[in-house]
C-alpha positions as CSV (number, residue, x, y, z in Angstrom):
1,M,0.0,0.0,0.0
2,R,1.4,3.4,-1.0
3,H,0.2,5.2,2.2
4,E,-0.7,3.7,5.5
5,V,-1.3,4.4,9.2
6,Q,-1.5,1.9,12.1
7,L,-3.9,2.5,15.1
8,Q,-4.6,0.8,18.4
9,V,-8.2,1.2,19.5
10,G,-8.8,-0.5,22.8
11,P,-7.8,-4.1,22.4
12,V,-7.8,-4.0,18.6
13,G,-5.1,-2.9,16.2
14,F,-5.7,-1.7,12.7
15,R,-3.5,-1.2,9.7
16,V,-5.1,1.1,7.1
17,G,-3.6,1.6,3.7
18,S,-4.6,3.6,0.7
19,D,-3.7,4.3,-2.9
20,W,-4.0,8.0,-2.1
21,S,-2.4,10.1,0.7
22,A,-5.5,12.3,1.5
23,P,-7.5,9.6,3.4
24,I,-4.5,8.6,5.4
25,E,-3.6,12.1,6.3
26,A,-7.2,12.8,7.4
27,L,-7.3,9.6,9.4
28,R,-4.0,10.4,11.1
29,A,-5.2,13.9,12.0
30,L,-8.5,12.6,13.4
31,Y,-6.8,9.9,15.4
32,E,-4.1,12.1,16.8
33,G,-2.9,10.7,20.1
34,Y,-3.9,7.1,19.5
35,P,-1.0,4.6,19.8
36,A,0.2,2.2,17.2
37,P,-0.1,-1.5,17.8
38,S,2.8,-3.0,19.8
39,G,2.8,-6.0,17.5
40,A,1.1,-7.1,14.4
41,S,-2.3,-5.4,13.7
42,D,-5.4,-7.5,14.1
43,F,-7.1,-6.2,10.9
44,T,-6.0,-4.6,7.6
45,V,-8.1,-2.1,5.6
46,R,-7.2,-1.2,2.1
47,L,-8.6,1.8,0.2
48,E,-8.0,1.0,-3.5
49,A,-8.9,2.3,-6.9
50,E,-11.5,0.3,-8.7
51,R,-9.4,0.4,-11.8
52,P,-5.8,1.6,-12.2
53,W,-6.9,4.8,-14.0
54,R,-9.5,5.6,-11.3
55,R,-6.6,6.6,-9.1
56,W,-6.5,9.8,-11.1
57,V,-9.6,10.0,-13.3
58,R,-12.8,10.5,-11.3
59,P,-11.1,8.7,-8.3
60,S,-13.3,6.1,-6.6
61,V,-12.4,4.4,-3.4
62,A,-13.1,0.7,-3.0
63,I,-13.1,-0.6,0.5
64,R,-11.2,-3.8,0.9
65,G,-9.2,-5.6,3.5
66,D,-9.0,-8.9,5.4
67,Y,-12.8,-9.0,5.1
68,T,-14.7,-7.6,2.1
69,L,-18.2,-7.2,0.8
70,P,-17.9,-8.0,-2.9
71,D,-21.0,-5.9,-3.9
72,A,-20.1,-2.8,-1.8
73,A,-20.3,0.4,-3.9
74,P,-17.1,2.5,-3.9
75,L,-17.1,6.0,-2.5
76,S,-15.7,9.2,-3.9
77,L,-12.2,10.3,-2.9
78,E,-13.6,13.3,-1.0
79,H,-15.3,10.7,1.2
80,G,-12.0,8.8,1.7
81,L,-12.0,9.3,5.5
82,L,-15.5,7.8,5.7
83,A,-14.3,4.9,3.6
84,A,-11.5,4.2,6.1
85,E,-14.0,4.3,9.0
86,M,-16.4,2.0,7.1
87,G,-13.5,-0.3,6.4
88,M,-12.6,-0.6,10.1
89,N,-16.3,-1.2,10.9
90,L,-16.4,-4.0,8.3
91,Q,-13.4,-5.8,9.7
92,M,-14.8,-5.8,13.2
93,A,-18.3,-6.8,12.1
94,L,-17.1,-9.8,10.0
95,G,-13.8,-10.7,11.7
96,Q,-14.1,-10.1,15.4
97,K,-14.3,-13.4,17.3
98,R,-12.8,-12.5,20.7
99,Y,-15.7,-10.3,22.0
100,L,-19.4,-10.3,21.5
101,L,-20.1,-7.2,19.4
102,L,-23.1,-5.0,20.1
103,H,-24.0,-2.1,17.8
104,A,-24.2,0.3,20.7
105,S,-22.7,3.4,22.4
106,T,-21.1,3.0,25.8
107,V,-20.0,5.5,28.4
108,E,-18.5,4.9,31.9
109,K,-18.5,6.5,35.3
110,D,-16.9,5.1,38.5
111,G,-16.2,1.8,36.8
112,R,-19.8,1.3,35.8
113,A,-21.0,1.4,32.2
114,L,-24.1,2.7,30.5
115,L,-24.8,0.9,27.2
116,M,-27.2,2.6,24.7
117,T,-28.5,0.9,21.6
118,G,-31.4,1.5,19.2
119,H,-32.3,2.1,15.6
120,S,-30.5,4.6,13.4
121,G,-31.7,8.1,14.4
122,S,-32.4,7.1,18.0
123,G,-29.7,9.5,19.2
124,K,-27.4,7.1,20.9
125,S,-24.3,8.5,19.3
126,T,-25.3,12.1,20.1
127,L,-26.0,11.2,23.7
128,A,-22.7,9.3,24.1
129,A,-20.8,12.2,22.6
130,I,-22.4,14.8,24.9
131,L,-22.0,12.6,28.0
132,G,-18.4,12.1,27.0
133,E,-18.0,15.9,27.2
134,R,-19.8,16.1,30.5
135,G,-17.8,14.0,32.9
136,W,-18.3,10.5,31.6
137,R,-15.6,8.4,29.8
138,L,-16.6,7.6,26.3
139,M,-15.9,3.9,25.8
140,G,-17.3,3.6,22.3
141,D,-19.8,4.7,19.7
142,E,-20.1,2.1,16.9
143,F,-19.4,-1.1,18.9
144,A,-19.6,-2.2,22.5
145,L,-17.3,-5.1,23.2
146,L,-18.6,-7.7,25.7
147,D,-16.1,-10.2,27.0
148,P,-17.8,-13.7,27.1
149,E,-15.3,-14.7,29.9
150,D,-15.8,-12.1,32.5
151,G,-19.0,-10.3,31.4
152,R,-17.3,-6.9,31.4
153,L,-17.4,-4.3,28.6
154,Y,-14.1,-3.3,27.0
155,A,-13.5,0.1,25.5
156,F,-13.4,0.7,21.8
157,P,-13.2,4.5,21.6
158,R,-13.2,5.2,17.9
159,A,-14.1,8.7,16.7
160,V,-17.8,9.3,17.1
161,S,-19.8,9.6,13.9
162,L,-22.1,12.6,14.1
163,K,-24.8,13.0,11.5
164,N,-26.8,15.9,10.2
165,G,-28.5,17.8,13.0
166,A,-26.3,16.2,15.7
167,I,-23.2,17.9,14.2
168,S,-24.2,21.4,15.4
169,V,-25.4,20.2,18.7
170,V,-22.1,18.5,19.6
171,A,-19.9,21.1,17.9
172,G,-21.3,23.7,20.3
173,I,-19.8,22.0,23.3
174,A,-16.8,20.1,22.0
175,D,-13.3,21.3,21.3
176,E,-13.1,22.3,17.7
177,T,-9.6,20.7,17.4
178,R,-11.1,17.3,18.0
179,L,-13.6,17.6,15.2
180,G,-12.8,16.1,11.8
181,P,-13.8,17.6,8.4
182,L,-17.4,18.0,7.4
183,L,-18.3,15.4,4.9
184,T,-21.4,16.3,2.8
185,G,-23.4,14.3,0.3
186,T,-22.6,10.9,1.9
187,P,-25.2,8.1,1.8
188,K,-26.3,9.2,5.3
189,G,-26.2,12.9,4.6
190,S,-23.7,15.1,6.4
191,I,-21.2,13.5,8.7
192,R,-18.5,14.9,11.0
193,H,-16.4,12.8,13.4
194,L,-15.4,13.7,16.9
195,R,-12.2,12.4,18.5
196,P,-12.9,11.5,22.2
197,R,-11.3,13.4,25.0
198,A,-7.7,12.5,26.0
199,E,-9.0,10.6,29.1
200,A,-10.8,8.2,26.9
201,L,-7.6,7.4,25.0
202,E,-5.5,7.2,28.2
203,R,-7.9,4.8,29.8
204,M,-9.0,2.7,26.8
205,A,-7.5,-0.5,28.3
206,E,-9.8,-0.2,31.3
207,P,-13.0,-2.4,31.2
208,A,-16.2,-1.5,33.0
209,K,-19.1,-3.4,34.6
210,P,-22.4,-3.1,32.7
211,T,-24.9,-1.3,34.9
212,L,-27.7,-0.1,32.7
213,I,-29.0,-0.9,29.2
214,L,-30.8,2.0,27.6
215,F,-33.0,2.0,24.5
216,P,-33.4,5.7,23.6
217,R,-36.0,6.9,21.1
218,F,-35.9,10.5,19.8
219,G,-38.9,12.4,18.4
220,R,-39.6,16.1,18.6
221,D,-43.3,15.4,19.3
222,L,-42.5,12.8,22.1
223,T,-43.1,13.5,25.8
224,P,-40.2,12.6,28.0
225,A,-40.9,9.1,29.5
226,V,-39.2,6.1,30.9
227,R,-40.4,2.5,30.4
228,P,-39.2,-0.8,31.8
229,V,-38.1,-3.4,29.2
230,G,-38.6,-7.1,29.9
231,A,-35.7,-9.5,29.7
232,A,-37.1,-11.4,26.7
233,E,-37.4,-8.2,24.7
234,V,-34.0,-7.0,25.7
235,F,-32.4,-10.3,24.7
236,V,-34.1,-10.3,21.3
237,R,-33.2,-6.7,20.6
238,L,-29.6,-7.2,21.6
239,T,-29.3,-10.3,19.3
240,Q,-30.5,-8.1,16.5
241,A,-27.9,-5.4,17.5
242,S,-25.0,-7.9,17.4
243,T,-23.0,-8.6,14.2
244,N,-21.3,-11.8,15.5
245,Y,-23.8,-13.4,17.9
246,V,-24.4,-16.3,15.7
247,A,-20.8,-16.7,14.8
248,L,-19.8,-17.0,18.5
249,G,-22.3,-19.8,19.1
250,E,-22.7,-21.0,22.7
251,A,-20.2,-18.5,24.0
252,G,-22.3,-15.6,22.4
253,F,-25.5,-17.0,23.9
254,N,-24.1,-17.3,27.4
255,A,-22.5,-13.9,27.3
256,L,-25.7,-12.2,26.1
257,A,-27.9,-14.1,28.6
258,G,-25.6,-13.2,31.4
259,L,-25.7,-9.5,30.4
260,V,-29.5,-9.5,30.3
261,Q,-30.0,-11.3,33.5
262,K,-27.6,-9.1,35.5
263,T,-28.3,-5.7,34.0
264,P,-31.5,-3.6,34.3
265,A,-32.9,-2.1,31.1
266,R,-35.0,0.9,30.4
267,A,-36.4,2.6,27.3
268,I,-36.7,6.4,27.1
269,D,-38.6,8.7,24.9
270,Y,-37.3,12.3,24.5
271,P,-37.9,15.3,22.3
272,D,-34.5,17.0,22.8
273,T,-31.0,16.4,24.1
274,E,-31.5,18.2,27.5
275,A,-34.6,16.0,28.2
276,A,-32.6,12.9,27.4
277,L,-29.7,14.0,29.6
278,A,-32.1,14.6,32.5
279,L,-33.7,11.1,32.1
280,V,-30.2,9.5,32.0
281,A,-29.2,11.4,35.2
282,E,-32.4,10.3,36.9
283,L,-32.0,6.6,36.0
284,W,-28.3,6.6,36.9
285,A,-29.0,8.0,40.3
286,E,-31.6,5.4,41.0
287,L,-29.4,2.5,40.0
288,T,-26.1,3.6,41.5
């Protein structure tokens, strides 16, 4: 690969290479302060031209690596940073076998973790980003890593992917130097990434005990509300939120069953960020 960078994110090492320098320069700037793997990387991502001439003529970035989706559409070079992020997500989703992966955001306080999961647009990334700026440690946005052996959550503090309206909300409270470039016209609209605070990077080897599972639901016409969620529903929803539950077999079942049995779960409805933060604070105070 002509250009590359290596990153250690929690327990996982990545090697990201590219036919172009721009995506690697953007990735290196966004992930400033992250260490390189001490040994061989766990996963490799390659950003390649679909055809040799597409390196220069209407450049298009194909996402490849240890694991690849053959039918995935390439992205434009101006979205090369997004391609690198998607490539890392793909390697984890298809190749991670050590941890049970949950598509969730996780924050920690006093050794206890709040895990938030829901459909796209539920606001989990926005809530995690804001909590990470307000005294919580951001453990992860895209994936939560549950250890089948000890039942703890391990940090995977990649840059938070902020979309559309969430960008201005978080940009108003976060340090501008930790925000990546604004990417417009992506398949999901406008995207801007936020690098977690230094504490999240310094402590990314520290696991935490799951303490609350939260299913947020955002809607401007919703009235703030909290609802209990039964264990059966929690289990089903988390299997749907996992990319490797089936691949892990019995270990995945036991890990998820243990999480559900030991961790209370709530659903919240909220019309704006401040209402969500108030509900989180109320629930956290009750449980801890």
